[in-house]
C-alpha positions as CSV (number, residue, x, y, z in Angstrom):
1,M,-130.4,37.2,-38.7
2,V,-128.9,40.1,-40.7
3,D,-125.5,39.7,-42.2
4,I,-122.9,41.8,-40.4
5,K,-120.1,42.6,-42.8
6,Y,-117.3,45.1,-43.3
7,P,-116.4,45.8,-46.9
8,S,-112.8,46.8,-47.5
9,V,-110.3,47.3,-50.4
10,Q,-106.8,45.8,-50.7
11,Y,-104.2,47.2,-53.0
12,K,-101.2,45.3,-54.4
13,L,-98.4,46.9,-56.4
14,R,-97.3,44.8,-59.3
15,A,-93.6,45.0,-59.8
16,G,-90.5,43.2,-61.2
17,A,-87.3,42.5,-59.2
18,P,-85.4,45.6,-58.1
19,M,-82.6,46.5,-60.5
20,P,-79.4,48.4,-59.5
21,V,-79.1,52.0,-60.8
22,K,-75.3,52.2,-60.4
23,S,-73.2,49.3,-59.3
24,G,-71.6,49.5,-55.9
25,L,-73.7,52.4,-54.5
26,G,-76.7,50.4,-53.2
27,N,-79.2,52.4,-55.3
28,F,-82.0,50.4,-56.8
29,V,-85.0,51.1,-59.0
30,L,-88.3,49.2,-58.8
31,H,-89.9,48.7,-62.2
32,T,-93.7,48.7,-61.6
33,F,-96.3,47.7,-64.1
34,G,-99.6,48.5,-62.5
35,A,-101.5,47.6,-59.4
36,E,-104.4,45.4,-58.3
37,K,-107.4,46.7,-56.5
38,T,-109.4,43.9,-54.8
39,H,-112.7,44.3,-52.9
40,V,-113.0,42.1,-49.8
41,D,-116.0,41.5,-47.6
42,N,-115.2,40.6,-44.0
43,Y,-118.2,38.9,-42.4
44,L,-118.5,39.1,-38.6
45,C,-121.7,37.1,-38.8
46,T,-123.7,35.5,-41.6
47,N,-126.1,32.6,-42.2
48,S,-125.4,32.2,-45.9
49,L,-122.3,30.9,-47.6
50,P,-121.4,31.5,-51.3
51,S,-122.1,28.6,-53.7
52,S,-119.6,27.1,-56.1
53,R,-121.4,29.0,-59.0
54,D,-120.3,32.3,-57.3
55,F,-116.6,31.6,-58.1
56,R,-114.6,32.7,-61.1
57,G,-114.2,29.2,-62.6
58,Q,-117.9,28.7,-62.5
59,G,-119.0,32.0,-64.0
60,G,-119.0,34.2,-60.8
61,D,-116.7,36.9,-59.6
62,L,-115.2,35.5,-56.4
63,I,-111.6,34.2,-56.2
64,Q,-111.6,33.1,-52.6
65,A,-113.8,32.5,-49.6
66,S,-113.0,31.2,-46.1
67,F,-115.5,30.7,-43.3
68,S,-115.6,29.2,-39.9
69,R,-118.7,28.0,-38.0
70,L,-119.7,29.9,-34.9
71,Q,-121.2,28.1,-31.9
72,D,-124.9,28.8,-31.7
73,I,-128.0,26.8,-31.0
74,G,-128.9,26.3,-34.7
75,G,-125.3,25.6,-35.9
76,N,-125.7,27.7,-39.0
77,T,-123.9,30.9,-38.2
78,F,-120.5,31.7,-39.8
79,T,-117.7,34.2,-39.7
80,G,-115.3,34.7,-42.6
81,Q,-114.1,36.5,-45.7
82,I,-114.9,36.8,-49.4
83,V,-112.4,38.0,-51.9
84,Y,-113.6,39.3,-55.4
85,N,-111.7,39.4,-58.7
86,P,-109.1,42.2,-58.7
87,E,-109.3,45.2,-61.0
88,F,-106.1,46.2,-62.7
89,I,-105.3,49.9,-62.3
90,E,-102.4,52.2,-62.9
91,E,-100.2,52.7,-59.9
92,D,-100.6,56.4,-60.2
93,G,-104.1,56.0,-59.0
94,L,-103.1,54.6,-55.7
95,N,-102.0,58.0,-54.2
96,F,-99.6,56.3,-51.8
97,N,-96.1,57.6,-50.9
98,F,-93.8,54.5,-51.2
99,R,-90.7,56.3,-50.0
């Protein structure tokens, strides 16, 4: 069986707590210090699971994986998600309008 997967990218803005600009006016500024860009593979169907050597603590580049077994005759088909190590990028590279 061929793996059916949908690669995607998640972005997370790294920021500190909002700080008031002028007291009493309700205006705040958010101090950002970069962003995380994380590649994620969403598997609709697969017959292979990652091994423990594929994870960051064992020399690989995965930080998380979660799979569920699908009901089939052989009992070895899974659906799930693999999350890779994030890349740290400048928030200017996100090209999002946060207003």
